[in-house]
C-alpha positions in Angstrom: -15.2 -28.0 -11.8 -15.2 -25.6 -14.6 -15.9 -22.4 -12.5 -12.8 -22.7 -11.0 -10.7 -24.3 -13.4 -11.2 -22.2 -16.2 -10.1 -18.5 -13.7 -7.2 -19.8 -12.2 -5.8 -21.6 -15.8 -5.8 -18.0 -16.8 -4.6 -16.3 -14.0 -1.8 -18.9 -14.0 -1.0 -18.5 -17.6 -0.6 -14.9 -16.9 1.4 -14.6 -14.0 3.6 -17.2 -15.5 4.1 -15.6 -18.6 4.7 -12.0 -16.3 7.2 -13.9 -14.3 9.4 -15.8 -17.4 9.0 -12.8 -19.8 12.4 -10.9 -19.0 14.1 -14.0 -19.3 12.4 -14.5 -22.9 14.0 -13.8 -26.4 11.5 -11.1 -26.9 11.5 -8.2 -29.7 9.0 -6.0 -28.6 10.2 -2.6 -29.8 11.5 -4.0 -33.3 10.6 -2.1 -35.5 9.9 -4.1 -39.4 9.0 -1.5 -42.0 7.8 -4.6 -44.0 5.3 -6.6 -41.6 3.5 -2.9 -40.6 0.2 -3.9 -40.1 0.2 -7.3 -41.2 -2.8 -9.5 -40.0 -2.6 -12.7 -38.1 -1.3 -15.7 -39.8 -0.1 -19.1 -39.2 3.3 -17.9 -38.9 2.2 -15.0 -37.1 -0.3 -15.4 -34.7 -0.9 -12.2 -33.4 0.1 -10.1 -36.3 2.0 -6.8 -36.2 1.2 -3.4 -34.9 1.3 -0.2 -36.8 5.3 0.3 -36.7 6.2 -3.1 -37.6 6.0 -4.3 -33.9 5.2 -7.8 -32.8 2.0 -7.8 -31.3 2.5 -11.4 -29.3 5.6 -9.9 -27.9 3.8 -6.6 -26.9 1.3 -8.5 -25.7 3.7 -10.6 -22.8 5.5 -7.9 -21.7 2.0 -5.6 -21.3 1.2 -9.0 -19.1 4.4 -8.4 -17.1 3.3 -4.3 -16.8 -0.3 -5.2 -15.5 0.6 -8.2 -13.2 3.7 -5.6 -11.7 0.9 -2.6 -11.2 -2.4 -4.9 -10.1 -0.1 -6.8 -7.7 1.6 -3.9 -6.1 -1.5 -1.9 -5.8 -3.6 -4.8 -3.9 -0.5 -5.0 -1.8 0.4 -1.8 -0.6 -3.8 -1.2 -0.1 -3.9 -4.1 2.1 -1.2 -3.1 4.0 -2.5 0.7 4.6 -6.0 0.1 4.6 -5.8 -2.7 7.1 -3.7 -1.2 9.1 -5.7 1.8 9.6 -8.6 -0.3 9.5 -8.0 -2.9 12.1 -6.6 0.6 14.8 -9.8 3.0 13.9 -12.1 -0.1 14.6 -10.5 -1.2 17.6 -9.4 2.0 18.9 -12.8 3.4 18.4 -12.9 7.3 20.0 -11.9 10.3 18.4 -9.3 8.0 16.5 -12.3 6.6 14.6 -14.3 9.8 13.9 -11.5 10.9 12.3 -10.7 8.0 9.8 -14.3 7.8 8.9 -14.4 11.5 8.1 -10.9 10.9 5.6 -12.9 8.4 4.1 -15.9 9.7 3.9 -13.8 12.7 1.8 -12.0 10.3 -0.2 -15.6 8.3 -1.3 -16.5 11.6 -2.5 -14.6 11.8 -5.4 -15.2 9.1 -8.0 -12.5 6.3 -7.9 -11.1 6.4 -11.4 -11.2 10.3 -11.7 -9.6 10.9 -8.9 -7.0 8.5 -9.8 -6.9 10.5 -13.6 -6.4 13.5 -11.4 -3.6 12.1 -9.3 -1.6 10.3 -12.0 -1.9 13.9 -14.3 -0.4 15.7 -11.3 2.5 13.2 -10.4 3.3 12.7 -14.1 2.9 9.3 -16.0 4.9 6.3 -15.3 4.5 3.1 -14.0 5.3 4.3 -10.6 3.2 7.0 -10.1 0.6 4.7 -11.7 1.3 2.6 -8.8 1.0 5.7 -6.4 -2.2 7.1 -7.7 -4.1 3.6 -7.6 -3.0 2.7 -4.4 -3.5 6.2 -2.9 -8.1 5.7 -4.4 -8.0 2.0 -3.5 -6.9 1.8 0.3 -9.9 3.3 1.3 -11.9 0.1 0.1 -9.7 -2.3 2.1 -9.7 0.2 5.3 -13.3 0.2 5.5 -13.6 -3.2 5.0 -11.3 -3.9 8.2 -13.1 -1.3 10.4 -16.3 -3.0 9.9 -14.9 -6.5 10.4 -13.2 -5.3 13.8 -16.0 -3.4 15.4 -18.1 -6.3 14.8 -15.4 -9.0 16.4 -14.0 -6.9 19.1 -16.9 -7.7 21.7 -16.4 -11.0 21.1 -16.2 -13.5 24.3 -12.1 -14.3 23.1 -10.8 -11.0 22.7 -12.3 -9.6 25.9 -10.8 -12.8 27.4 -7.1 -11.4 25.7 -8.1 -8.4 27.4 -8.8 -9.6 30.6 -5.6 -11.1 30.7 -3.6 -8.5 29.5 -2.6 -8.8 26.5 -2.0 -5.3 24.9 -3.8 -4.0 22.3 -0.9 -4.3 19.5 -1.5 -7.7 20.2 -4.8 -8.2 19.7 -5.2 -6.8 16.9 -1.9 -9.0 15.2 -3.1 -12.1 16.6 -6.7 -12.4 17.8 -8.5 -9.6 15.2 -6.1 -10.4 12.1 -6.6 -14.1 11.6 -10.6 -13.5 11.7 -10.8 -11.2 8.7 -8.0 -12.4 6.8 -10.5 -14.3 4.6 -12.9 -11.0 3.3 -9.5 -9.6 2.5 -8.9 -11.9 0.6 -11.9 -11.8 -1.5 -11.8 -8.1 -1.3 -8.0 -8.4 -3.1 -9.3 -10.9 -5.9 -11.5 -8.1 -7.0 -9.2 -5.6 -6.1 -6.5 -7.2 -8.7 -9.1 -7.0 -11.4 -10.1 -3.7 -10.6 -6.4 -2.4 -10.6 -6.2 -3.9 -14.2 -9.2 -2.0 -15.4 -7.2 0.9 -13.9 -3.7 0.7 -15.4 -5.1 0.0 -18.7 -7.5 2.7 -18.7 -4.6 5.5 -17.6 -2.3 3.8 -20.1 -5.0 4.4 -22.8 -5.3 8.7 -21.8 -1.4 8.2 -21.8 -1.4 8.5 -18.0 0.2 5.1 -17.8 3.3 3.8 -18.9 5.0 5.5 -21.5 5.9 4.2 -25.0 8.4 1.9 -25.7 6.7 0.2 -23.1 4.4 -2.2 -23.9 0.8 -1.7 -21.4 -2.6 -3.2 -23.2 -4.2 0.1 -22.7 -1.7 1.2 -24.6 -2.0 -0.9 -27.6 -5.5 -0.4 -27.5 -5.1 3.5 -28.0 -2.7 3.4 -30.5 -4.8 0.4 -32.1 -7.8 3.0 -32.3 -6.5 4.7 -35.1 -6.4 1.5 -37.3 -9.7 -0.4 -36.6 -11.3 -0.5 -40.2 -7.4 -1.7 -41.9 -6.1 -3.7 -38.8 -9.1 -4.7 -36.1 -6.9 -6.9 -34.6 -4.8 -4.4 -32.8 -7.8 -3.4 -30.8 -9.3 -7.1 -30.6 -6.2 -9.3 -29.2 -5.5 -7.0 -26.4 -8.6 -6.6 -25.5 -10.0 -9.8 -25.0 -6.5 -10.7 -23.2 -7.9 -8.1 -21.2 -11.2 -9.3 -20.6 -10.1 -12.8 -19.9 -7.6 -11.9 -17.3 -10.5 -9.4 -15.9 -13.0 -12.1 -16.2 -10.7 -14.8 -14.4 -10.1 -12.7 -11.6 -13.8 -11.9 -11.0 -14.6 -16.0 -11.0 -12.2 -16.3 -9.1 -13.2 -13.5 -6.6 -16.5 -15.1 -6.9 -15.4 -18.6 -6.3 -13.7 -17.7 -3.0 -16.1 -15.8 -1.4 -18.4 -18.9 -1.9 -16.0 -20.9 -0.6 -15.2 -19.4 2.3 -18.7 -18.3 3.3 -17.9 -14.8 4.5 -20.5 -13.3 6.3 -21.2 -9.1 6.4 -20.7 -7.9 9.7 -23.7 -6.0 11.3 -23.4 -2.3 10.9 -21.9 -0.9 13.6 -24.1 1.8 15.1 
């Protein structure tokens, strides 16, 4: 049970904090010169950063940033990739050939490097980060959906629906989509972890959210300059990032075992 409840608790706390943060009385951008680089203590559990800003408040604000980015990227990736993958696998022919070539081109570039290039071209900002990660991330969902559809579209109930005159869109929506939902959910759980890391990485490079808005990646970047005198500036957001990503991956592993998804046979 520990394998399930621990990641669920971490993800649940992360989500609740992200959702309720707007109504909390937080001061993530308040500068207190007397609190510069104050270490964690009984009064201040997480201490203060190089500008005297409370790390606890900035962690909570950063949790909302990572939450919004990861959910937006995964939701849009599933929507775009799922539609394209299902349509490509079902219609086959030249539609599938064009789709496969586009996917091959996208996969020719390393995902993170392509996201960095897109974020640099689009400019910094949370909206551009989401757009860049969606452009990179939809490919995985599309390939998964296509592979599942290719393995299922000749099943007896699909052939029966075609014989009864069901339209292609009805077959894809009512007969194929329910059968590939489980693999897509599992892929999404791992996609959340990847999106969190990608957003933190882009913010670390200065291509994500911009100051004074808080992000775990930018907090780690700013803290690296004070590692010798104030290591808590890096350790606290780093451990937080690691805990959430690890919890998302563990949850994905549990979902994969629980749903017992079998890999489809490769399409010829």
